[in-house]
C-alpha positions as CSV (number, residue, x, y, z in Angstrom):
1,M,-97.3,8.9,38.2
2,K,-97.2,6.1,35.6
3,Y,-97.3,8.1,33.1
4,Y,-94.7,10.1,33.3
5,I,-92.5,6.4,34.2
6,I,-94.7,4.9,30.9
7,L,-93.1,8.6,29.1
8,I,-89.1,8.3,29.9
9,F,-89.5,4.8,28.9
10,S,-91.0,5.7,25.6
11,T,-88.0,8.2,24.5
12,F,-85.1,6.4,26.4
13,A,-86.7,3.5,23.5
14,F,-87.1,6.1,20.5
15,A,-83.2,7.0,21.3
16,S,-81.5,3.1,21.8
17,C,-83.5,2.9,18.5
18,S,-81.9,6.4,16.8
19,E,-77.9,4.8,17.7
20,N,-78.8,1.9,16.3
21,K,-79.6,3.3,13.0
22,A,-77.0,5.6,13.2
23,A,-74.6,2.9,13.6
24,D,-76.0,0.5,11.0
25,N,-75.9,3.4,8.8
26,K,-72.2,4.3,9.1
27,P,-69.5,3.0,6.7
28,A,-67.5,0.2,8.6
29,E,-63.6,0.6,9.2
30,N,-61.7,-0.7,6.4
31,K,-59.4,-2.6,9.2
32,T,-56.7,-4.2,6.5
33,S,-55.8,-0.5,4.9
34,I,-52.7,-0.4,3.3
35,P,-50.2,1.6,4.9
36,Q,-49.1,4.7,2.4
37,Y,-45.1,5.1,1.5
38,Q,-43.0,8.3,0.7
39,L,-41.6,7.2,-3.1
40,T,-38.5,8.8,-5.0
41,V,-37.0,8.0,-8.3
42,V,-33.7,6.4,-8.7
43,K,-31.6,8.2,-11.2
44,K,-28.7,7.7,-12.9
45,A,-26.2,10.2,-11.6
46,G,-22.8,9.9,-9.7
47,V,-22.5,11.5,-6.1
48,A,-19.6,13.7,-6.2
49,T,-18.2,14.5,-2.4
50,I,-16.0,15.5,-0.6
51,I,-13.7,12.6,1.4
52,K,-11.3,13.4,4.5
53,L,-9.2,10.0,5.0
54,P,-5.8,9.8,7.0
55,A,-2.7,9.5,5.3
56,Q,1.0,9.3,6.3
57,L,4.4,10.4,5.2
58,V,7.2,8.5,4.5
59,A,10.6,9.3,3.4
60,Y,10.9,8.5,-0.9
61,E,13.9,6.5,0.1
62,E,15.0,4.5,3.8
63,V,17.8,1.9,4.7
64,S,18.3,0.3,7.2
65,I,22.0,-0.4,6.9
66,F,23.4,-4.3,8.6
67,P,27.2,-5.4,8.2
68,K,28.2,-7.0,4.8
69,V,31.3,-8.9,7.1
70,N,31.6,-9.5,10.1
71,G,33.9,-7.4,11.9
72,Y,35.0,-4.5,14.6
73,V,34.0,-0.8,14.0
74,K,37.1,1.3,13.6
75,T,35.1,4.6,13.1
76,V,32.0,6.4,12.8
77,L,31.9,9.1,11.1
78,V,28.1,10.3,11.2
79,D,25.5,10.2,13.9
80,I,21.5,10.7,13.8
81,G,20.6,13.9,11.9
82,S,23.3,14.0,10.0
83,K,22.8,14.9,6.1
84,V,25.3,12.8,3.7
85,S,25.6,12.5,0.0
86,K,25.5,9.6,-2.2
87,G,28.6,7.1,-1.7
88,Q,29.8,8.8,1.3
89,L,31.9,7.0,3.6
90,L,29.8,6.7,6.9
91,M,31.7,4.2,8.9
92,L,34.6,1.8,8.9
93,L,35.4,-1.6,9.8
94,E,38.1,-3.5,10.8
95,A,38.8,-7.0,9.7
96,P,42.6,-9.2,10.3
97,E,41.0,-12.3,9.0
98,L,40.4,-10.4,6.3
99,E,42.8,-8.3,6.2
100,Q,45.3,-11.7,6.2
101,A,43.1,-13.9,3.6
102,S,43.5,-11.0,1.4
103,L,47.4,-10.8,1.7
104,E,47.4,-14.7,0.8
105,A,45.0,-14.9,-1.7
106,K,47.3,-12.0,-3.4
107,E,50.6,-13.8,-2.8
108,K,48.6,-17.1,-4.8
109,Y,48.1,-15.1,-7.7
110,E,51.3,-13.8,-7.6
111,K,53.0,-17.4,-7.5
112,A,50.4,-19.3,-10.1
113,K,51.1,-15.6,-12.7
114,A,54.6,-16.4,-12.5
115,D,54.6,-20.1,-13.0
116,Y,52.4,-19.6,-15.7
117,S,55.2,-17.1,-17.2
118,I,57.6,-19.7,-17.0
119,D,55.6,-22.6,-18.7
120,Q,54.8,-19.8,-21.9
121,E,58.9,-18.9,-21.9
122,H,59.4,-22.6,-21.4
123,Y,56.9,-23.3,-24.5
124,N,57.7,-21.0,-26.7
125,R,61.3,-22.0,-26.7
126,L,60.3,-25.9,-27.5
127,L,57.7,-24.6,-30.5
128,E,60.7,-22.6,-31.7
129,A,63.2,-25.1,-31.4
130,S,60.8,-27.6,-32.6
131,K,60.9,-26.2,-36.1
132,T,63.9,-28.1,-36.5
133,P,63.6,-31.8,-37.3
134,G,64.0,-34.3,-35.3
135,A,65.0,-31.4,-32.5
136,I,62.1,-31.5,-30.3
137,S,59.7,-35.1,-30.0
138,P,55.6,-34.5,-30.5
139,L,54.8,-35.3,-27.1
140,D,57.5,-33.0,-25.3
141,L,55.8,-30.1,-26.9
142,S,52.7,-31.4,-26.3
143,T,53.2,-32.1,-22.4
144,I,54.4,-29.0,-21.7
145,K,51.7,-27.3,-23.5
146,A,49.0,-29.1,-21.7
147,K,50.6,-28.6,-18.5
148,M,51.1,-23.9,-19.3
149,E,47.0,-24.0,-19.9
150,A,46.9,-26.1,-16.7
151,D,48.9,-23.1,-14.8
152,N,47.0,-20.4,-17.0
153,A,43.6,-21.8,-15.5
154,L,45.1,-22.3,-12.1
155,C,46.4,-18.5,-12.4
156,N,43.3,-17.3,-13.9
157,A,40.9,-18.9,-10.9
158,E,44.0,-17.4,-8.0
159,K,43.2,-13.7,-9.5
160,D,39.4,-14.1,-8.9
161,D,40.4,-15.1,-5.6
162,W,42.1,-12.4,-4.3
163,Q,39.9,-10.1,-6.5
164,M,37.0,-11.9,-4.3
165,Q,38.4,-10.9,-1.0
166,Q,39.5,-7.6,-2.1
167,T,35.6,-6.8,-2.3
168,M,35.0,-8.3,0.8
169,M,37.7,-6.0,2.1
170,G,35.9,-3.4,0.4
171,Y,32.7,-3.9,2.3
172,L,35.0,-2.7,5.6
173,Q,33.9,0.7,4.3
174,V,30.6,1.7,5.1
175,T,29.1,4.0,2.5
176,A,25.8,5.7,1.6
177,P,23.2,4.5,-0.9
178,F,21.6,7.8,-1.3
179,T,22.2,11.4,-0.2
180,G,19.5,11.7,2.6
181,V,19.9,12.2,6.5
182,I,20.7,8.8,8.8
183,T,17.9,8.8,11.3
184,E,18.8,6.5,13.8
185,R,22.3,5.2,15.2
186,N,23.2,1.9,17.2
187,V,26.5,1.5,17.6
188,H,30.0,2.8,18.3
189,P,33.5,1.9,18.1
190,G,34.7,-1.2,19.1
191,A,31.5,-2.8,18.8
192,L,31.8,-6.5,16.6
193,V,29.2,-7.3,14.3
194,S,28.2,-9.9,12.8
195,A,26.9,-9.8,8.8
196,E,24.6,-13.0,10.3
197,E,22.5,-11.4,13.1
198,K,19.9,-9.1,11.0
199,N,18.0,-7.8,14.4
200,I,19.4,-4.5,14.6
201,P,20.7,-2.5,12.0
202,M,23.9,-0.3,12.7
203,L,22.3,2.8,11.0
204,E,19.3,3.8,9.1
205,L,19.3,6.7,6.4
206,K,16.3,8.3,4.8
207,Q,15.7,10.6,2.2
208,V,13.4,13.3,3.3
209,D,14.0,16.1,0.7
210,H,11.6,14.0,-1.3
211,L,9.0,12.4,0.7
212,R,5.7,10.2,-0.4
213,L,2.2,10.7,1.4
214,Q,0.6,7.2,1.5
215,V,-3.0,7.1,2.1
216,D,-5.5,4.2,1.9
217,I,-8.5,4.5,-0.3
218,P,-12.0,2.5,0.0
219,E,-12.3,1.0,-3.7
220,G,-15.5,2.6,-4.2
221,V,-13.5,5.4,-4.4
222,A,-10.5,4.6,-5.6
223,G,-11.6,3.8,-9.0
224,T,-12.7,7.1,-9.8
225,L,-9.0,8.5,-8.9
226,K,-6.3,8.7,-11.9
227,D,-2.6,9.6,-12.1
228,K,-1.7,13.0,-11.7
229,D,-5.3,14.1,-10.5
230,S,-4.6,16.8,-7.2
231,V,-5.0,16.0,-4.0
232,S,-5.2,18.3,-0.9
233,F,-3.7,17.4,2.3
234,Y,-3.3,19.1,6.4
235,T,-1.0,17.6,9.2
236,S,-0.6,18.0,12.5
237,A,2.6,20.0,12.8
238,F,1.3,22.5,10.6
239,P,-3.0,23.3,11.8
240,G,-4.4,25.1,8.6
241,K,-1.7,25.5,6.4
242,K,-2.7,23.5,2.8
243,M,-0.9,21.7,0.4
244,S,-1.0,19.9,-2.3
245,G,0.5,16.9,-4.9
246,I,-0.4,15.0,-7.4
247,I,-1.2,11.0,-7.4
248,S,1.9,9.9,-8.5
249,R,1.5,6.3,-8.2
250,K,-1.6,3.8,-7.3
251,S,-1.1,0.1,-6.0
252,D,-4.2,-1.1,-8.9
253,N,-4.8,-3.9,-5.5
254,I,-7.3,-3.8,-2.6
255,N,-6.5,-5.1,0.1
256,E,-8.9,-7.9,1.0
257,Q,-9.4,-7.1,4.9
258,Y,-9.5,-2.7,4.6
259,R,-11.0,-3.1,1.1
260,S,-9.4,-0.1,0.3
261,E,-6.7,0.7,-2.1
262,R,-2.7,2.3,-1.3
263,I,-2.4,5.5,-3.2
264,E,0.8,7.2,-3.2
265,I,1.5,11.4,-3.5
266,D,5.1,12.7,-4.1
267,V,5.6,15.9,-2.1
268,P,8.9,17.5,-2.5
269,N,10.6,19.3,1.3
270,K,13.5,20.6,-0.2
271,D,13.4,23.0,2.9
272,G,12.6,20.2,4.6
273,S,9.9,21.2,6.9
274,L,8.5,18.1,6.9
275,A,10.0,14.5,8.0
276,P,8.7,10.5,7.4
277,G,6.3,9.4,9.9
278,M,3.9,13.0,10.2
279,Y,0.3,12.0,10.1
280,A,-2.1,14.1,7.9
281,D,-5.9,14.2,6.5
282,V,-6.1,14.2,2.8
283,V,-8.7,15.8,1.2
284,L,-10.2,14.1,-1.6
285,Q,-12.7,15.6,-4.7
286,S,-14.6,12.2,-5.8
287,K,-16.4,13.1,-9.1
288,G,-18.7,10.3,-8.6
289,N,-19.3,7.3,-10.3
290,D,-21.0,7.5,-13.9
291,N,-22.3,4.7,-13.9
292,A,-23.7,4.6,-10.2
293,L,-27.4,5.1,-9.6
294,S,-27.9,7.7,-6.8
295,V,-31.0,7.5,-4.0
296,P,-31.9,9.2,-1.3
297,K,-29.6,8.4,2.0
298,S,-32.1,7.8,4.0
299,A,-33.9,4.4,1.1
300,V,-30.6,2.4,1.9
301,V,-30.9,-0.4,4.9
302,T,-28.4,-1.3,6.8
303,S,-28.5,-4.4,8.7
304,T,-26.0,-6.7,10.6
305,E,-26.8,-9.8,7.2
306,R,-27.6,-7.0,4.0
307,K,-28.0,-3.7,2.3
308,Y,-30.4,-2.8,0.5
309,V,-33.3,-0.6,-0.4
310,L,-37.0,-1.0,-0.6
311,V,-38.9,-1.1,-4.2
312,M,-42.1,-0.2,-4.7
313,H,-43.5,-1.8,-7.8
314,N,-47.1,-2.6,-8.8
315,G,-47.9,-1.8,-5.1
316,A,-45.9,-4.5,-3.6
317,I,-42.4,-4.4,-2.0
318,T,-39.4,-6.1,-2.7
319,K,-36.0,-5.6,-1.1
320,A,-32.8,-4.9,-3.6
321,D,-29.6,-6.1,-2.0
322,V,-26.9,-3.2,-2.9
323,S,-23.9,-2.3,-2.5
324,T,-22.4,1.8,-2.0
325,G,-20.0,4.5,-3.1
326,N,-19.9,7.9,-2.4
327,E,-22.3,10.1,-0.1
328,T,-23.2,13.1,1.0
329,V,-25.4,14.7,3.6
330,D,-28.9,13.3,1.5
331,N,-27.6,11.0,-1.7
332,I,-25.6,8.3,-1.6
333,E,-24.3,6.1,-5.1
334,V,-25.8,2.3,-4.8
335,Y,-25.0,-0.4,-7.0
336,G,-27.1,-3.9,-7.8
337,S,-30.3,-5.1,-8.8
338,L,-31.9,-1.8,-9.8
339,Q,-32.3,0.4,-12.3
340,S,-32.6,4.1,-13.7
341,G,-36.0,5.6,-12.9
342,D,-37.4,2.2,-10.1
343,S,-39.7,3.9,-7.3
344,V,-38.0,3.2,-4.0
345,I,-39.1,4.1,-0.3
346,I,-37.3,7.6,0.9
347,N,-37.7,6.7,4.6
348,A,-36.8,2.5,4.8
349,N,-36.4,0.3,8.0
350,D,-36.6,-3.5,8.6
351,E,-39.6,-3.3,10.2
352,I,-41.1,-2.7,6.7
353,E,-41.6,-6.5,4.9
354,E,-41.6,-7.7,1.2
355,T,-45.0,-7.8,-0.2
356,A,-46.5,-10.5,-2.5
357,K,-48.7,-9.4,-5.1
């Protein structure tokens, strides 16, 4: 019985020694192994993409018509939807005070003109008589000449006043400054209108046979667009109907709040199918910036504080701040302290820290 116990113990001891030797011969695990990242090379190339942006149609020209003088509305010759031509009479106002002032100004002008005519005749007679030596004293001639010149100046002043009153009377006739459509009417015959109050216009006039399509372009894309570039757009009023135009104007100014530039596309509308205020979706074919660098979209990390890519150089990782431009599902334009040929981590995230080497 003792023999078996010793044998079992010996066997256990041998197995334990074998395990210890095997453990001693096994290579130690590398607890400080460096993570392996998938890298890609930064390329110098713009990213062509299709951009869809909200836009709005507005009248090519529009004006709110306010009274230039105080008066009463006598007649309104147009209403909402009326198509008018440039110079067409829209409204008639009446102002008895202006009419009276115009008549008085005309009477003063006629009187001043008559006084000047008499003085001129008197001066011419004395001038003729003065040719006879001793007939007219030089003082009398100078006096009548001075009076004639003063009356002439007064006559001109009264004439200017009368013409000004005539101009004020002309404001009682409200005409269209350009061809368009009346889109708003806020007065009726008998209403008192004031030139001092500019709250509500009497009429609103818009040119609708020629419209402007206004769209705000992100600054990263605006620099790639030029005048006369073709633009496609769709309207909510005509789903699926593709319309097109060319870029007519660029504001050359970046909105500091939205970081965008306003552009306008002229849209002919002879058939009147479109209207100011309609919403539209603009589709732009952005060719991309030739001076831009491109990386996979997953290589750009966006945090609350910064936007950057992780650059791998000689085994060390550094964060390079970038700004972005055009993007597609896979690639994105970047601008910053990068160079073509740099290696960046493809699947970057904010948990990857910089390393020193």
